[in-house]
Every structure is written in C-alpha cells, then in structure tokens.
Backbone as a ProteinNet text record, in pm:
[ID]
protein_1_A
[PRIMARY]
MNSGASQAVYEKVREWAGLSGRETVIGLYCGNGGIPLYLARRAKTVIGIEQGERGVAEAEKNARLNGIRNCRFEAGETAERLTELRGEGVCPDLIVINMPVKGCGEEALKRAAALAPARIIHLSGSLQLLAHELDTLSRLGYRTLEVQPVDMYPQTSRMEIVSLLVKG
[TERTIARY]
-1590.8	-1519.5	-1574.8	-1579.2	-1631.3	-1517.2	-1510.6	-1398.6	-1399.7	-1517.3	-1524.7	-1462.2	-1477.9	-1417	-1265.4	-1217.4	-1072.4	-1015.8	-1083.6	-1040.3	-1041.5	-1143.6	-1151.8	-1034.1	-992.9	-877.8	-751.9	-729.6	-611.1	-608.7	-723.1	-730.3	-699.6	-749.9	-723.8	-574.8	-513.7	-369.6	-293.3	-328.4	-257.8	-280.7	-401.7	-430.2	-345.3	-347.2	-273.5	-122.7	-77.3	66.3	120	39.7	80.1	210.5	228	354.5	370.8	495.8	528.7	620.2	670.2	763.1	906.3	931.3	1067	1085.7	981.3	982.9	1027.8	1080.1	1109.1	999.4	938.6	826.6	863.5	829	843.1	703.6	671.5	545.2	570.8	516.3	535.4	417.8	448.3	347.4	272.6	349.9	295.7	229.3	234.4	168.1	217.3	124.5	160.4	197.5	217.8	266.8	161.3	35.2	-73.6	-55.4	-38.7	-28.1	104.4	218.8	342.3	336.5	281.8	273.3	176.7	71.4	-25.8	37.4	132.3	198.7	321.1	372.5	502	509.3	405.2	410	419.8	395.3	403.2	517.3	606.1	719.6	849.3	959	1090.1	1127.8	1117	1155.8	1055.3	1022.4	933.4	997.5	998.8	1051.4	938.2	905.7	802.7	867	819.4	870.2	756.4	781.9	684.5	761	699.3	770.6	797.1	706.5	720.3	775.4	855.6	913.2	804.8	697.6	589.8	527.4	498.4	442.7	536.6	665.8	765.8	770.7	767.2	768.9	645.8	529.6	408	417.1	472.8	487.4	582.4	692.9	787.9	724.1	645.8	574	475.4	401	304.1	374	491.2	566.7	606.7	657	694.7	573.9	462.3	341.6	290.7	315.7	267.8	375.7	492.2	599.3	652.5	647.5	693.8	835.7	928.2	1070.2	1130.3	1055.4	1110.8	1070.1	1028.4	992.9	1088.7	1123.2	1191.9	1121.1	1123.2	1053.6	1151.6	1139	1233	1156.2	1203.7	1144.2	1223.6	1153.9	1221.4	1137.8	1185.3	1116.8	1121.8	1008.8	993.6	1092.9	1101.8	1191.5	1336.6	1377.8	1515.2	1540.2	1445.7	1462.1	1468.2	1389	1392.7	1528.7	1585.5	1718.3	1822.1	1811.2	1904.3	1889.8	1766.8	1745.9	1805.8	1791.8	1851.4	2003.3	2061	2205.4	2251.8	2162.6	2193.2	2175.2	2127.4	2107.4	1976.1	1880.3	1748.9	1675.9	1627.1	1553.8	1416.4	1318.3	1187.6	1114.6	1038.4	949.8	816.5	782	653.7	672.7	607.3	596.5	447.8	408.9	271.3	272.5	194.8	186.5	50.8	51.3	-71.1	-73	-120.4	-107	-157	-74.1	-120.7	-226.5	-296.7	-406.6	-364	-243.7	-196.8	-136.2	-126.4	-64	82.7	143.6	282.5	381.6	349.4	443.5	521.2	551.1	615.6	753.4	828.4	964.3	961	870.4	859.2	818.4	727.6	686.3	801.9	879.1	994.3	1095.4	1120.8	1221	1169.5	1039.4	981.8	995.8	962.9	973.3	1118.5	1212.6	1354.9	1403	1333.9	1368	1317.3	1237.2	1189.8	1119.3	1025.2	950.8	862	838.3	750	606.9	567.6	431.2	432	333.5	304.2	155.7	124.3	-15.4	-32.1	-128.6	-149.2	-286	-288.6	-413.5	-435.7	-557.4	-586.9	-728.8	-746.5	-879.2	-930.3	-856.1	-893.4	-885.6	-998.7	-1002	-919	-925.4	-850.3	-699	-651.9	-508.6	-466.5	-552.8	-522.5	-499.5	-588.5	-574.3	-439.8	-401.8	-273.3	-156.8	-162	-50.5	-42.4	-155.6	-152.1	-96.9	-129.5	-73.6	77.9	124.5	268.3	336.5	280.1	338.3	335.2	234.3	227.6	344.8	374	487	620.3	620.7	742.5	753	663.8	675.8	584.2	481.7	388.9	251.1	191.7	60.5	-41.1	-153	-258.7	-336.7	-339.6	-413.4	-553.6	-567.1	-697.1	-712.5	-838	-873	-996.1	-990.9	-1101.6	-1140.2	-1257.9	-1304.4	-1363.4	-1345.2	-1400.9	-1467.7	-1594.3	-1671.3	-1629.5	-1529.8	-1475.8	-1560.1	-1629.8	-1700.8	-1846.3	-1928.4	-2067.1	-2143.5	-2229.4	-2317.8	-2241	-2119.6	-2043.7	-1994.9	-1937.5	-1883.7	-1740.3	-1684.2	-1545.1	-1535	-1425.7	-1398.2	-1248.7	-1205.6	-1065.4	-1058	-955.4	-939.5	-805.4	-810.6	-691.1	-660.3	-537.6	-497.8	-375.5	-375.5	-261.8	-194.6	-63.7	15.2	128.3	164.9	276.8	375.1	500.2	604.7	592.3	608.1	607.7	477.4
-11594.6	-11579.6	-11681.1	-11642	-11724.2	-11805.6	-11936.7	-12018.1	-12033.1	-12032.9	-12036.3	-11912.2	-11799.9	-11676	-11681.5	-11747.5	-11763.2	-11837.7	-11942.2	-12017.7	-11928.1	-11842.9	-11751	-11654.1	-11607.1	-11516.7	-11589.9	-11710.1	-11787.4	-11815.7	-11851	-11878.5	-11753.5	-11639.8	-11514	-11481.5	-11500.4	-11475.6	-11567.2	-11695.2	-11789	-11754.2	-11717.2	-11678.5	-11558.7	-11453.4	-11332.3	-11352	-11447.2	-11474.7	-11524.2	-11601	-11648.6	-11726.4	-11812.7	-11883.8	-11997.9	-12015.8	-12121.8	-12228	-12203.4	-12295.7	-12245.1	-12130.4	-12074.8	-11952.2	-11911.3	-11783.1	-11793.3	-11679.7	-11659	-11568.6	-11611.7	-11539.8	-11505.7	-11384.8	-11344.7	-11315.5	-11372.3	-11345.2	-11266	-11145.8	-11059.3	-11072.8	-11069	-11082.4	-11214.8	-11321.7	-11449.3	-11532.7	-11491	-11566.8	-11710.5	-11805.5	-11947.2	-12005.3	-11917.8	-11960	-11994.4	-11969.7	-12011.4	-11976	-11848.8	-11808	-11853.1	-11834.1	-11885.4	-12036	-12112.3	-12256.8	-12290.4	-12213.3	-12235.2	-12211.5	-12117.7	-12085.1	-12172.8	-12238.4	-12305.6	-12412.5	-12486.5	-12595.1	-12543.7	-12414.9	-12356.7	-12257	-12252.6	-12158.8	-12236.2	-12171.3	-12232	-12221.5	-12100.3	-12071.9	-11975.5	-11998.8	-11908.1	-11875.4	-11746.9	-11699.2	-11628.1	-11675.4	-11610.4	-11531.4	-11410.7	-11325.7	-11295.9	-11322.7	-11296.1	-11233.6	-11137.6	-11068	-11155.9	-11246.4	-11326.2	-11465.6	-11511.6	-11646.2	-11753.8	-11729.8	-11829.3	-11856.1	-11750.5	-11767.2	-11843.2	-11814.2	-11883.6	-12031.1	-12062	-12202.6	-12276	-12210.8	-12272.5	-12290.8	-12192.7	-12201.8	-12315.7	-12327.5	-12435.8	-12571.5	-12581	-12705.6	-12737.5	-12637.2	-12657.9	-12701.5	-12647.3	-12688.6	-12836	-12874.6	-13015.9	-13108	-13071.1	-13154.5	-13173	-13073.1	-13077.7	-13120	-13156.9	-13203.9	-13098.4	-12972.8	-12862.7	-12827.3	-12837.2	-12817.6	-12691.1	-12623	-12504.4	-12374.4	-12383	-12264.3	-12250.7	-12127.1	-12100.8	-11982.9	-11981.5	-11877.8	-11809.3	-11678	-11598.1	-11503	-11492.1	-11400.8	-11271.3	-11162.8	-11035.1	-10920.3	-10802.4	-10682	-10679.1	-10655.2	-10671.3	-10588	-10459.5	-10373.5	-10420.3	-10459	-10507	-10636.5	-10729.7	-10857.3	-10835	-10742.1	-10713.3	-10657.4	-10571.8	-10518.4	-10630.3	-10722.1	-10834.8	-10924.3	-10949.5	-11031.8	-10964.5	-10833.9	-10760.5	-10775.7	-10767.4	-10785.7	-10925.4	-11023.4	-11161.9	-11185.6	-11082.8	-11096.8	-11160.8	-11167.1	-11223.3	-11127.4	-11180.6	-11102.3	-11165.7	-11124.3	-11187.2	-11145.5	-11239.5	-11210.4	-11156.6	-11196.8	-11162.6	-11141.6	-11037.5	-11018.8	-11016.5	-11097.7	-11098.5	-11032.8	-10928	-10853.7	-10883.5	-10953.2	-10979.6	-10878.2	-10760.2	-10643	-10667.1	-10632.6	-10641.3	-10534.2	-10549.4	-10459.2	-10312.7	-10285.4	-10145.9	-10094.9	-10180.1	-10142	-10182.9	-10172.8	-10215.9	-10110.6	-9988	-9880.1	-9848.1	-9722.6	-9676.2	-9738.2	-9758.3	-9812.6	-9954.5	-10038.5	-10175.5	-10173.5	-10085.3	-10076.1	-10028.5	-9932.2	-9883.5	-9994.9	-10071.9	-10179	-10294.6	-10319.4	-10421.3	-10375.8	-10250.7	-10198.1	-10195.2	-10174.1	-10171.2	-10306	-10415.1	-10546.8	-10565.4	-10472.4	-10464	-10589.4	-10646.1	-10758.9	-10710.8	-10797.9	-10762	-10741.6	-10816.7	-10808.9	-10800	-10730	-10728.4	-10760	-10853.1	-10879.9	-10834.8	-10747.4	-10683.2	-10724.1	-10776.6	-10812.8	-10719.3	-10669.3	-10574.2	-10592.7	-10570.7	-10571.5	-10431.5	-10330.1	-10190.8	-10111.1	-10062.3	-9982.7	-9855.2	-9791.7	-9668	-9693.2	-9795.2	-9826.3	-9874.2	-9950.9	-9996.8	-9878.5	-9780	-9662.5	-9594	-9580.6	-9517	-9600.3	-9732.4	-9816.8	-9829	-9833.5	-9835.8	-9704.6	-9594.3	-9465	-9464.2	-9516.2	-9524.4	-9609.9	-9727	-9815.2	-9750.9	-9671.9	-9599.8	-9502.9	-9430.1	-9337.5	-9410.8	-9540.9	-9621.6	-9698.8	-9667.5	-9725.1	-9841.9	-9864.5	-9975.4	-9923.8	-9992.8	-9955.5	-10061.5	-10018.6	-10110.8	-10153	-10284.8	-10337.9	-10382.3	-10451.6	-10506.1	-10501.7	-10488.5	-10492.8	-10581.5	-10678.9	-10772.2	-10777.6	-10723.5	-10739.3	-10878.3	-10933.8	-11064.7	-11050.9	-11092	-11081.3	-11191.8	-11161.9	-11260.1	-11269.9	-11165	-11156.9	-11119.3	-11217.4	-11189.6	-11108.9	-11025	-10940.7	-10842.1	-10805.9	-10698.3	-10607.7	-10495.7	-10405.6	-10442	-10543.6	-10582.1	-10674.9	-10660.5	-10751.2	-10755.2	-10854.3	-10863.7	-10808.8	-10729.9	-10670.2	-10715.9	-10781	-10832.2	-10741	-10693.3	-10601.7	-10655.3	-10638.5	-10677.7	-10551.5	-10542.8	-10430.1	-10483.3	-10405.8	-10441.8	-10326.3	-10360.9	-10258.9	-10184.4	-10053.3	-9971.6	-9906.8
3619.4	3493.3	3393.4	3268.6	3160.2	3099	3131	3082.8	2930.9	2869.9	2723.7	2663	2730.5	2683	2697.6	2802.1	2817.3	2697.6	2655.7	2538	2414	2402.1	2288	2287.1	2404.8	2414.2	2369	2420	2383	2232.8	2177.3	2033.1	1951	1995	1923.7	1929.6	2046.2	2058.9	1963.8	1962	1874.2	1726.8	1691	1551.9	1510.2	1592	1557.4	1566.4	1646.5	1656.4	1522.5	1449	1317.2	1318.7	1415.4	1433.2	1333.1	1288.1	1192.7	1252.8	1372.6	1435.7	1437.7	1376.9	1370.1	1460.4	1527.6	1597.9	1743.1	1789.3	1930.9	1986	2095.7	2156.8	2300.4	2341.9	2481.7	2534.3	2650.2	2717.8	2844.2	2851.6	2968	3063.5	3193.1	3298	3276.8	3263.3	3217.4	3326.1	3451.2	3556.3	3560.7	3556	3562.2	3425.9	3327.2	3196.3	3094.2	3123.3	3035.7	2889.3	2858.7	2718.1	2656.5	2721.9	2661.3	2632.9	2724.9	2703.7	2590.7	2577.4	2470	2332.5	2326.8	2200.1	2173.1	2274.5	2264.6	2156.5	2136.1	2037.3	1894.1	1875.5	1741.1	1726.7	1825.7	1823.6	1840.6	1804.4	1827.3	1974.8	2028.3	2165.8	2227.3	2353.9	2425.9	2560.1	2592.7	2719.9	2792.3	2911.2	2992.6	3104.2	3124.9	3232.9	3328.4	3454.9	3561	3676.6	3742.9	3848.6	3970.6	4001.9	4122.7	4098.9	4193.7	4187.5	4188.8	4260.8	4270.3	4134.2	4059.3	3925.6	3834.5	3843.5	3761	3797.5	3927.1	3970.1	3916.2	3918.9	3866	3714.6	3645.6	3499.3	3462.7	3534.8	3508.3	3533.4	3639.6	3669.7	3557.1	3511.5	3402.7	3274.1	3247.6	3129	3140.9	3257.6	3278.8	3263.2	3325.9	3320.3	3177.5	3092.9	2954.6	2855.7	2906.1	2819	2724.2	2765.8	2681.1	2722.5	2627.6	2657.4	2594.9	2513.2	2446.3	2514.7	2640.5	2719.4	2836	2864.3	2990.1	3055.2	3185	3260.3	3353	3361.9	3439.9	3530.6	3653.2	3749.7	3753	3775	3790	3738.7	3765.1	3720.2	3567.3	3505	3360.3	3279.7	3307.3	3228.7	3240.1	3359.3	3378.6	3301.8	3310.3	3238.9	3088.5	3036.8	2892.7	2851.7	2934.5	2906.5	2906.3	3002.3	3007.5	2884.2	2841.9	2721.8	2599.1	2590.5	2478.9	2480.8	2600.2	2615.6	2578.3	2594.2	2556.5	2406	2335.7	2191.8	2152.7	2244.2	2212	2118.2	2006.8	1907	1887	1964.2	1952.7	1824.9	1771.5	1659.6	1711.2	1832.6	1893.6	2042.3	2095.8	2240.5	2272.4	2370.4	2419.7	2556.8	2570.8	2696.3	2759.2	2871.7	2945.9	3060.4	3027.7	3113.5	3255.4	3355.6	3493.9	3522.1	3630.5	3665	3665.6	3713.5	3722.4	3592.5	3492.7	3366.8	3365.4	3249	3233.2	3278.8	3253.8	3278.5	3152.4	3135.6	3012.9	2991.3	3098.9	3083.1	3027.7	3077.4	3025.7	2878.5	2840.8	2700.5	2612.7	2660.7	2584.5	2561.3	2665.2	2652.7	2567.2	2571.6	2482.7	2337.6	2310.3	2174	2127.1	2218.9	2182.3	2130.3	2165.2	2113.3	1969.6	1923.4	1784.2	1731.6	1808.5	1752.2	1637.4	1540.6	1428.9	1477.1	1581.5	1633.4	1785.1	1836.8	1979.4	1993	2080.3	2115	2258.9	2280.8	2410.8	2464	2586.2	2652.1	2769	2781.2	2886.4	2938.1	3066.8	3126.3	3151.8	3109.7	3134.6	3005	2960.5	2837.9	2852	2967.9	2990.5	2985.1	3055.8	3052	2913.7	2848.2	2713.3	2619.9	2624.8	2538.3	2562.3	2688.4	2721.6	2667.9	2686.4	2644.3	2492.4	2423.7	2276.8	2223	2289.2	2248.9	2268	2381	2406.4	2300.6	2272.1	2170.8	2032.4	2005.3	1877.8	1864.9	1971.9	1970.8	1960.7	1993.9	1987.4	1855.3	1760.3	1626.8	1596.6	1678.2	1655.6	1617.4	1521.2	1469.6	1512.4	1568.4	1608.6	1485.6	1459	1343.8	1378.9	1491.3	1529.9	1680.2	1722.3	1863.5	1876.4	1968.8	1987.9	2135.3	2171.3	2309.2	2328.7	2448.2	2483.2	2619.2	2628	2752	2848.6	2930.1	3024.1	3151.7	3184.7	3311.1	3283.3	3246.2	3206.7	3311.8	3262.3	3342.3	3429.1	3384.3	3447.3	3333.8	3369.6	3267.6	3229.6	3295.2	3269.3	3149.6	3076.7	2965.6	2941.4	2865.5	2824.3	2682.4	2654.7	2523.3	2466.6	2350.9	2285.7	2168	2159.3	2051.9	1980	1848.4	1765.3	1712.4	1737.5	1687.4	1600.9	1500.5	1414.2	1410.3	1387.9	1379.2	1247.2	1254.6	1132.6	1102.5
[MASK]
++++++++++++++++++++++++++++++++++++++++++++++++++++++++++++++++++++++++++++++++++++++++++++++++++++++++++++++++++++++++++++++++++++++++++++++++++++++++++++++++++++++++

C-alpha cells in the first residue's frame, strides 16, 4: 500500500468536508477510527460506527492517545446504529462512508440519507460497487459533485476512489 496515497485520501476527505468547528460528523465503517479522528479537530462532534467491538476498542484507544475528546465510537450493525442515532435526534452535517469490501448495502445507504446530511463523502476500492452505491444515493436525493481516484496500490489495477455528494 502507498502510505503517501493514504495521506492524499485523508487530505481530500478533510478538504471536501469543509469543516468549521460547528459540525456533527458520522463516520461509517470507521475501523480503528482513522478518518473520524483526522476530522475531529475541525468538527464539533464526531461519531464513528464500526461493526466489530475490536475496531471500536482500537478507535477509542487512538482517540485517547491523541487527546481527542469530541469523538465517540459505537459498535453494531450500521443500519441499526443509524436508526438509533436518528431516534436520539442526531443531525449530522456530514457522513463519511468508508465502504467495506462487500459494499454498504442499500438499507445502510437509505438510513444514512434519512439523516439528511448536507454532504456525504464516500470512499470505495471498487469502481463497480461505487457506481451502484452512487446510483442508490442519487435516487435518495444526493448529487455527485466530484470523484477523485487515488492510486493506493501501485502497479495493480486497484485504487481508492473518493466521492463528494451533496443533498439536492
């Protein structure tokens, strides 16, 4: 993996996030918290959702090690957690989707869109799945503004694709 490209992906996410310090951000499929923690210093609140307890424990540890206090991480099935956050009255300004290898699934995308964030940033390693998920998000009221491929795996056909979507 190209670590310089990883930095380029994180920078692109932060640029497109356009955070001022007043926003609520949700990071889906956040793993060890990398992207949510990277955005945390420029947001009011960040919530990371990861399906496994191990990833959440690592994300919480990374937050402590970096002195970041405005992040919380939650384990559970993504669509269910999004429904619970909606029930809690969480109104995100931005959702960052770090798409898992198998894709997010239509239900998770529907529930993310139901939270009505102004922006969605979608990261994908699969052009085919990305096309399907951008089409789904389009039907849910989101318009793709920009797409940026990043060569994460030199001398292979694989790459990371970062997409910016806006509501309306």
